[in-house]
C-alpha positions in Angstrom: 24.3 -52.7 0.3 23.5 -50.2 -2.5 20.8 -48.5 -0.4 23.7 -48.3 2.4 26.1 -47.2 0.5 24.0 -44.3 -1.3 23.2 -43.2 2.5 26.9 -43.0 3.4 27.5 -40.6 0.2 24.7 -38.2 1.5 25.6 -37.7 4.5 28.8 -36.2 4.3 27.4 -33.4 1.8 24.2 -32.6 4.0 26.8 -32.3 7.3 28.8 -29.9 5.5 25.4 -27.8 4.5 24.5 -27.2 8.3 25.6 -24.0 9.7 27.2 -24.7 13.0 25.4 -22.9 15.8 27.5 -19.9 17.6 28.1 -20.4 21.4 28.4 -17.6 23.4 30.7 -18.6 26.9 29.9 -16.7 30.3 32.9 -14.9 30.5 32.9 -13.1 27.2 32.6 -9.4 27.3 29.8 -8.3 24.7 30.5 -4.9 22.5 27.1 -2.4 22.8 29.1 0.3 20.8 26.9 -0.1 18.3 23.7 0.7 20.0 22.0 4.3 19.4 21.5 5.1 23.4 22.7 4.1 26.8 20.1 6.9 28.4 22.9 8.1 30.7 25.9 8.6 29.2 25.0 10.9 26.5 22.7 12.7 27.3 23.3 13.1 31.6 20.9 12.6 34.5 18.7 15.9 33.2 18.7 16.2 29.3 18.3 19.4 27.5 14.8 20.0 25.6 16.7 21.7 23.0 19.1 19.1 22.1 19.0 16.9 19.1 16.8 13.6 19.3 18.8 10.2 19.6 19.5 8.3 16.6 16.6 6.5 16.4 13.8 8.8 17.4 11.4 10.3 15.3 9.0 13.1 16.4 7.6 14.3 13.1 5.1 12.2 11.6 3.9 11.8 7.8 0.3 13.9 7.6 -2.4 11.5 6.8 -3.4 11.0 3.1 -6.6 13.0 2.2 -8.0 9.4 0.8 -8.0 8.0 4.8 -10.8 10.5 5.4 -12.8 10.2 2.8 -12.4 6.6 3.1 -12.9 6.5 6.7 -16.0 8.9 6.6 -17.6 6.4 3.7 -17.7 9.6 1.0 -16.7 9.3 -2.5 -13.7 11.3 -2.7 -14.8 14.6 -4.6 -13.1 15.0 -8.1 -10.9 18.4 -8.1 -11.5 20.7 -11.5 -8.0 19.7 -14.1 -7.5 21.5 -16.2 -8.7 20.5 -20.0 -6.8 22.5 -22.9 -4.5 25.2 -24.1 -3.2 26.5 -27.2 0.2 28.3 -27.8 1.4 30.1 -30.4 4.8 30.0 -31.4 6.1 31.9 -34.5 3.3 31.1 -37.1 2.6 27.5 -35.3 0.4 26.7 -32.7 0.5 24.3 -30.1 -2.5 22.8 -28.7 -2.6 20.8 -25.4 -5.0 18.3 -24.2 -5.6 16.3 -21.1 -6.8 13.2 -22.0 -8.2 12.7 -18.1 -10.5 15.4 -18.3 -12.2 15.6 -22.0 -14.1 12.3 -23.4 -12.0 10.3 -25.6 -14.1 10.4 -28.6 -15.0 14.0 -28.6 -11.0 14.7 -27.9 -10.6 12.8 -30.8 -12.8 14.9 -33.2 -11.2 18.2 -32.3 -7.7 17.2 -32.6 -8.6 15.7 -36.1 -9.9 19.3 -37.0 -7.1 21.1 -35.9 -4.1 18.5 -37.1 -5.6 19.0 -40.7 -5.9 23.2 -40.1 -9.7 23.0 -41.1 -10.2 26.6 -39.1 -7.2 28.0 -41.3 -8.9 30.5 -43.6 -5.6 28.8 -46.4 -7.0 25.1 -46.1 -6.8 23.1 -48.4 -7.7 18.9 -48.5 -5.6 18.0 -51.0 -2.1 19.2 -50.0 -0.7 19.8 -46.7 0.7 22.7 -45.4 4.5 23.8 -44.2 5.5 22.5 -40.6 6.1 26.1 -40.1 2.6 26.8 -40.6 1.1 24.0 -39.0 -1.0 22.9 -35.8 1.0 20.3 -34.0 -1.0 18.5 -31.4 0.2 17.4 -27.8 -2.3 14.9 -25.5 -0.7 14.1 -22.0 -2.1 11.3 -19.7 -2.8 9.5 -22.7 -2.8 6.4 -20.2 -5.9 7.4 -18.2 -8.2 8.5 -20.9 -12.0 9.8 -19.9 -14.2 7.1 -20.5 -18.0 7.1 -19.9 -20.6 4.5 -19.3 -19.5 1.2 -19.8 -17.2 1.9 -22.5 -14.1 1.0 -19.5 -14.5 -2.3 -19.2 -16.7 -3.0 -22.5 -14.6 -1.5 -25.2 -12.9 -3.8 -27.7 -10.6 -3.8 -29.9 -9.7 -6.0 -32.5 -6.3 -7.6 -34.7 -6.2 -9.9 -37.3 -2.7 -11.5 -38.4 -4.3 -12.6 -41.5 -3.6 -15.9 -40.3 -6.4 -18.2 -40.2 -7.8 -18.1 -36.7 -5.3 -15.4 -35.3 -7.8 -12.7 -34.4 -6.7 -11.1 -31.2 -9.4 -9.3 -29.1 -8.4 -6.7 -26.1 -10.5 -4.7 -23.9 -9.1 -0.9 -23.0 -8.0 -2.2 -20.1 -5.7 -4.8 -21.2 -4.3 -2.1 -23.9 -3.7 0.3 -21.4 -1.7 -1.9 -19.9 0.8 -2.9 -22.6 3.2 -1.4 -24.2 0.7 -0.1 -27.3 -1.1 2.6 -24.9 -1.0 4.7 -27.7 -3.2 2.8 -29.7 -6.6 4.2 -28.0 -5.8 8.0 -28.5 -4.1 7.0 -32.1 -6.7 4.8 -33.3 -9.5 7.0 -32.2 -7.7 10.5 -33.9 -6.9 8.8 -37.0 -10.2 7.0 -37.6 -11.5 10.7 -38.0 -9.1 11.5 -41.1 -9.6 10.7 -45.0 -7.9 7.5 -45.5 -5.3 8.5 -48.3 -1.6 9.9 -48.4 -1.8 12.4 -46.3 -3.2 10.3 -43.3 0.4 9.2 -42.1 1.6 13.1 -42.4 -1.1 14.3 -40.2 -0.3 11.7 -37.8 3.5 13.0 -37.1 2.2 16.0 -36.1 0.4 13.8 -33.2 2.9 13.4 -29.8 1.0 11.7 -27.0 2.3 10.8 -23.4 1.2 8.7 -20.6 1.6 11.1 -17.8 0.5 14.6 -17.4 3.9 16.0 -18.3 5.3 16.4 -21.7 9.2 16.7 -22.9 8.8 20.0 -24.8 10.6 22.9 -23.5 9.2 25.7 -24.8 5.7 24.7 -24.3 3.9 25.0 -20.8 3.0 21.8 -17.9 -0.3 20.9 -16.7 -0.2 21.1 -13.0 -2.3 17.8 -11.5 -5.0 19.4 -8.5 -5.4 17.7 -5.8 -8.7 17.1 -4.0 -10.1 19.4 -1.3 -8.0 18.7 2.3 -11.1 17.9 4.6 -8.4 19.7 7.2 -9.3 22.8 5.9 -12.9 22.7 5.0 -13.1 21.7 8.9 -10.5 24.4 9.9 -9.2 22.1 12.4 -6.0 24.8 12.3 -8.4 27.4 14.0 -9.3 25.0 17.4 -6.0 26.5 18.8 -7.7 27.7 22.0 -6.4 25.6 24.7 -9.5 25.7 26.7 -11.7 24.6 23.7 -13.4 21.5 24.0 -15.2 19.0 21.8 -18.0 17.3 22.9 -19.8 14.8 20.4 -23.7 15.6 19.8 -24.7 13.0 22.5 -26.7 15.0 24.9 -29.3 17.1 22.3 -31.0 19.2 24.9 -27.6 21.1 26.1 -26.9 22.5 22.3 -24.4 25.5 22.8 -25.9 28.8 21.9 -23.7 29.0 18.8 -24.9 26.0 17.0 -28.5 26.0 18.0 -29.8 27.5 14.7 -28.2 24.1 12.9 -30.5 21.6 12.4 -29.6 18.4 14.6 -30.9 15.1 13.3 -29.5 12.0 16.0 -27.8 9.4 14.0 -28.6 5.8 14.7 -25.9 3.7 15.4 -27.8 0.3 16.3 -29.1 -0.1 12.6 -26.5 -0.9 10.0 -25.4 1.7 7.3 -27.1 -0.1 4.4 -29.9 -0.4 5.7 -31.3 2.8 7.1 -32.0 4.6 3.7 -32.8 1.3 1.8 -33.9 1.8 -1.7 -37.7 2.8 -2.0 -39.3 -0.9 -4.1 -41.5 0.5 -6.5 -45.6 -0.3 -6.2 -46.3 -0.6 -9.6 -44.8 -1.5 -13.4 -45.0 2.3 -14.3 -42.7 3.1 -11.3 -40.4 0.1 -12.1 -40.1 1.4 -15.6 -39.4 5.0 -14.4 -36.8 3.8 -12.1 -35.1 1.4 -14.8 -35.0 4.3 -17.1 -33.3 6.5 -14.5 -30.6 3.9 -13.3 -30.0 3.6 -17.6 -29.3 7.5 -17.6 -27.1 7.3 -14.9 -24.8 4.7 -16.2 -23.3 7.1 -19.0 -22.4 9.5 -16.2 -19.9 7.0 -14.9 -16.4 7.3 -15.3 -14.0 4.4 -15.2 -10.9 5.1 -13.2 -7.7 3.1 -14.3 -5.4 4.0 -11.6 -8.6 2.3 -9.0 -10.2 -0.3 -12.1 -13.0 1.1 -10.3 -16.2 3.1 -11.8 -17.5 6.4 -10.2 -19.7 9.4 -10.7 -18.5 12.2 -12.6 
């Protein structure tokens, strides 16, 4: 009985939650006023080609991104040269602007440590700070995407201890840059190169770090991000405007046009997989093994860790 009473108590609650099915009768007149186009009444039998397009129809498409071409060709996207440094003089102040994504972190930090102490000025003294009217100020943009070579993009560790037993926090550089404490990477690199005295905090107040390429100072110029070379311009696709022009694939090496015969043609093997066409040569003795290993070890230092894609790239 208790089970039956529980079922009867649940059934009305279930029935109230079920939505009724909407039914339409055959004699009901449907309203099609919300349709975008009926094809006849609005544009007539012969629509005007110059007339505006019906609502919902789109003829202009967004350009295909540059990354699509490089991914389709299997070629690494080339790095466009980016601006790295500029100095702006304002009265007796000098403002130095650094782009952290174009200069390696250590080299940039050592240069900033020299400039912020005014060691390049003739009135430099190590025991007191220059006034703000004659000081050097540092602005670092792209501080969230520093340039790291080798394996430091994944292996560099930042440690912090809370003075409690067992509370040693270890984070790699990717975790630090993804958190709110991303300024720690640049500030710790610069702070470690400054003298450990009372002037250190005053020096650090003249360092301004920003996550992206733009800063907040109105009287200073901004860096402009240069894009990768456009393959459409490299291939000169816009020059092919002749309607009689016809593109023929190089499947018939005997009938090559006269204007292209001076080019070296090597037919491509389409049956063999790409990763098996040019395999890495196998060293036949220990000496070649050592030379090959040394080459790939030296190549690692030129690897650049791309923070946005979380991948290594060759600079």
